[in-house]
C-alpha positions in Angstrom: 42.2 15.8 9.7 42.1 12.7 8.3 40.9 11.8 4.7 37.6 10.0 7.0 37.4 13.1 8.4 37.2 15.2 6.2 34.7 12.8 4.0 32.7 12.9 7.4 32.7 16.8 7.9 31.8 17.0 4.0 29.1 14.7 4.3 27.7 17.0 7.2 27.6 20.2 5.5 26.6 18.6 2.5 23.6 17.5 4.5 22.8 20.7 6.3 22.9 22.6 2.5 20.3 19.9 1.1 17.7 20.4 4.3 18.5 23.7 4.7 17.1 23.8 1.0 14.3 22.0 1.5 13.4 24.3 4.5 13.5 27.1 2.5 11.4 25.3 -0.9 8.4 24.2 1.6 8.5 28.1 2.9 8.6 29.1 -0.3 5.3 27.2 -1.5 3.9 28.2 1.8 4.5 32.1 0.8 2.8 31.6 -2.6 -0.3 30.6 -1.0 -0.1 33.6 1.5 0.2 36.0 -1.9 -2.3 34.0 -3.4 -4.5 34.5 -0.9 -3.7 38.4 -0.8 -4.5 38.7 -4.6 -7.7 37.3 -4.0 -8.7 39.8 -1.8 -7.7 42.2 -3.8 -10.1 40.9 -6.6 -7.0 38.9 -9.0 -8.9 35.9 -10.3 -7.0 32.6 -9.6 -6.5 32.3 -13.8 -4.9 35.8 -13.9 -2.2 35.2 -11.1 -1.6 31.6 -12.2 -1.0 33.2 -15.9 1.1 36.0 -14.3 2.9 33.5 -12.0 3.7 31.1 -14.9 4.9 33.7 -17.1 7.5 35.2 -15.0 8.9 32.2 -14.0 9.2 30.9 -17.3 11.2 34.3 -17.7 13.3 33.5 -14.7 13.9 30.0 -15.7 14.3 30.3 -18.9 17.3 33.0 -18.9 19.1 30.5 -16.5 18.8 27.9 -19.0 20.6 30.1 -21.4 23.2 31.0 -19.4 23.6 27.6 -18.4 23.2 26.1 -22.0 20.3 24.0 -21.0 17.5 25.0 -23.1 15.3 21.6 -24.0 15.5 20.1 -27.7 11.6 20.9 -29.4 11.1 17.4 -29.9 7.4 16.2 -29.8 8.0 13.4 -27.0 9.3 16.5 -24.8 6.4 18.8 -25.7 4.0 16.1 -25.2 5.7 15.3 -21.7 5.8 18.9 -20.5 2.5 19.7 -21.5 0.6 16.6 -19.4 2.9 17.4 -16.7 2.2 21.1 -16.4 -1.2 20.3 -16.4 -1.0 17.8 -13.9 1.4 19.3 -11.8 1.0 23.1 -12.5 -1.9 24.4 -13.4 -4.7 22.4 -12.5 -3.6 22.4 -8.7 -2.8 25.7 -8.7 -6.1 26.7 -10.4 -8.3 24.8 -7.3 -5.7 26.0 -4.4 -6.1 29.5 -5.8 -9.7 29.1 -5.9 -10.0 27.2 -2.5 -8.1 30.1 -0.4 -11.0 32.6 -1.2 -12.4 30.5 0.8 -10.4 28.4 3.4 -7.9 29.4 5.9 -4.3 29.7 4.1 -3.0 27.4 6.7 -5.3 24.7 6.5 -4.9 24.7 2.7 -0.9 24.2 3.0 -2.1 21.0 4.9 -4.4 19.6 2.8 -1.6 20.0 -0.1 1.2 18.6 2.0 -0.7 15.3 1.6 0.8 15.0 -1.8 4.1 12.5 -1.4 1.7 10.2 0.6 -0.8 10.3 -2.3 2.3 9.8 -4.5 2.6 6.7 -2.9 -1.0 5.3 -3.5 -1.1 6.3 -6.8 2.5 4.8 -7.7 1.1 1.6 -6.1 -1.6 1.0 -8.1 0.4 1.7 -11.3 2.8 -0.7 -10.2 5.7 1.5 -9.8 6.1 0.9 -5.9 5.5 -1.9 -4.3 2.7 -2.4 -1.6 4.0 -2.0 1.6 1.3 -2.1 4.7 2.8 0.7 6.7 3.3 3.0 4.0 -0.2 2.4 3.0 -1.7 3.0 6.5 0.4 6.3 6.3 -2.0 7.1 3.4 -5.1 6.2 4.8 -3.8 8.1 8.5 -3.2 11.5 6.2 -6.4 11.3 4.9 -7.7 10.6 7.9 -6.3 13.8 9.4 -7.1 15.8 6.9 -10.9 14.9 7.1 -10.5 15.7 11.1 -9.6 19.2 10.1 -12.4 19.4 7.6 -15.7 18.0 9.8 -15.1 20.2 12.8 -17.3 23.3 12.8 -14.1 25.0 14.5 -11.6 24.3 12.1 -13.4 26.2 9.1 -14.7 30.3 9.0 -18.0 29.2 7.7 -19.7 25.9 7.3 -20.5 27.2 3.8 -16.3 26.7 3.1 -16.8 22.9 3.5 -17.0 21.9 -0.2 -14.3 24.3 -1.1 -12.1 22.8 1.7 -13.3 19.3 0.2 -12.6 20.4 -3.2 -8.9 21.5 -2.2 -7.9 18.0 -1.8 -8.2 17.9 -5.4 -4.8 19.7 -5.8 -2.6 17.1 -3.8 -4.3 14.3 -6.2 -3.2 16.0 -9.1 0.2 16.8 -7.9 0.5 13.4 -6.9 -0.6 12.1 -10.6 2.0 15.0 -12.1 4.8 13.0 -10.0 4.2 9.6 -11.2 3.5 10.6 -14.6 6.9 12.6 -14.3 8.8 9.2 -13.4 7.1 6.8 -15.8 7.0 9.5 -18.7 10.4 11.1 -18.3 11.8 11.3 -21.7 15.7 10.4 -22.3 17.8 12.7 -22.5 15.9 15.7 -21.3 17.4 17.2 -18.5 15.8 18.7 -14.9 16.3 22.2 -16.0 15.6 22.1 -19.8 12.1 20.2 -18.4 11.6 22.8 -16.0 12.1 25.7 -18.6 9.9 23.8 -21.5 7.0 23.1 -18.7 6.7 26.3 -17.2 6.9 28.0 -20.9 4.5 25.6 -22.7 1.8 26.7 -19.5 2.5 30.3 -19.9 2.0 30.2 -23.9 -1.2 28.7 -23.1 -2.6 30.8 -20.1 -2.0 34.2 -21.2 -4.3 34.2 -24.4 -6.9 32.3 -23.1 -6.8 35.1 -19.8 -6.5 38.0 -22.1 -9.4 37.3 -23.8 -11.2 36.7 -20.4 -10.1 40.0 -19.3 -8.4 37.9 -16.3 -4.7 38.8 -17.4 -2.9 40.8 -14.6 0.4 42.4 -14.7 1.7 44.9 -12.3 1.3 48.3 -12.9 3.7 49.7 -10.5 5.3 48.9 -7.5 2.8 50.4 -4.9 -0.9 49.6 -6.1 -3.1 47.3 -4.1 -2.0 44.4 -6.5 1.4 45.2 -7.3 2.5 43.3 -4.1 0.7 40.2 -4.6 1.5 39.7 -8.1 5.1 40.6 -7.4 5.6 38.4 -4.3 3.8 35.6 -5.9 6.0 35.6 -9.0 9.3 35.9 -7.7 8.4 33.1 -4.8 7.6 31.0 -8.1 10.3 31.8 -10.2 12.9 30.9 -6.5 10.9 27.8 -6.0 11.3 26.3 -9.3 15.2 27.2 -8.9 15.5 25.8 -5.5 13.1 22.3 -6.6 15.7 21.9 -9.2 18.5 21.8 -7.1 17.1 20.2 -4.2 16.0 17.3 -7.1 19.8 17.2 -7.9 20.9 17.4 -4.6 18.9 15.5 -2.5 16.8 12.9 -4.7 13.4 12.0 -4.7 13.1 10.9 -1.0 14.1 14.0 0.6 12.2 16.1 -1.5 9.1 14.0 -0.8 9.8 15.1 3.1 8.6 19.0 1.8 5.2 17.9 3.0 6.5 18.6 6.8 7.6 22.2 5.8 4.7 23.1 3.9 2.6 22.3 7.0 4.4 23.7 9.6 5.3 27.1 7.4 1.3 27.1 5.8 -0.2 27.3 9.9 2.3 29.7 10.7 2.2 32.2 8.1 -2.0 31.6 8.4 -1.5 33.0 11.9 0.8 35.3 11.5 -0.2 37.2 8.1 -4.1 36.4 8.4 -4.4 36.2 11.9 -5.9 32.7 11.9 -6.8 31.0 15.1 -7.4 27.0 15.3 -8.9 24.9 17.9 -6.8 22.1 19.7 -8.6 19.6 18.1 -7.1 21.1 14.3 -3.6 20.9 15.6 -4.3 17.1 16.9 -5.3 16.3 13.3 -2.5 17.9 11.6 -0.1 15.8 13.9 -2.1 12.9 12.4 -1.3 14.2 8.8 2.2 14.6 9.7 2.3 11.2 11.0 0.6 10.0 8.2 3.4 11.9 5.4 6.1 10.5 7.5 4.7 6.6 7.3 3.6 7.0 3.7 7.5 8.5 2.7 9.3 5.5 5.1 11.5 3.2 3.1 14.0 1.0 3.9 17.5 1.5 2.6 18.8 -0.8 -0.2 21.5 -3.1 1.4 23.5 -2.1 -1.8 23.6 1.6 -1.2 24.2 1.7 2.7 27.2 3.9 3.7 29.8 2.4 5.6 29.2 2.2 9.4 32.4 4.3 9.9 30.8 7.1 8.4 27.8 7.3 9.8 26.9 11.2 9.1 26.6 10.0 5.1 23.6 8.5 6.6 21.6 11.2 8.1 20.3 12.9 4.8 19.2 10.0 2.4 15.8 10.1 3.8 15.6 6.5 4.6 15.1 3.9 7.7 17.4 0.7 8.2 
């Protein structure tokens, strides 16, 4: 095999691994929503579930960081960054999402949350971190229109009283988008991704554990077979796996590939909602979902810089970079 053929084969394998990781990570998020819905049905509060998830994930990610020798430096700039990024990217959106899941089908919550990449572009444009592009801006508006088309028809929601909760669920992707922009603009120099994730999760857990305990909402598994044990273990394991996968996906795929996770969340959430909870949606809902996916696709679209375009002789290297010629 020639060196060029080996390079092309290696690019294909790398691209396949990255998109496999993307598929797994998006499905993990949908799975977390499913376990959160089950937890709510068994009386676990959003704060109780989130506190356990973050504590479990912080311990697992912290152990990985210790093994890799990648613990964060406890400098003020790092602590401040992790605290703000944690509220915007984890605590805030998850509390909103878990509360909404008590009233809104899991599949629809997943579709709404998947708007975060499109909203990230909108917020980044406001802060001049991204250049305004009419087609991408149209994608943001299209995604929002799709969500409105899901929320307004009576057939999409199980009860008209769920509409305020579905509307409140839109706060979650807004917070996630704000967190994405904040991380891009305020990332401390020298702070590596795994170390940042360790610090971010640990700070959120250290704050939430005493709060949940004082309020009487702190939950931990009592065994392996109790009604609350499965959703707690499931949510904890999937959360830790997601953050490990997200670290690897960011490192291998970059921000553009990570931005495509919204498509996976949308499809996975609808499938899990149908398979696990028996959720059924009218045709208009699926048409609206197609509008949301199209909006995300347009908002994520960006041209490849000429300086980094791969050589025409190795087209496979271009297949996983997420941009358009």
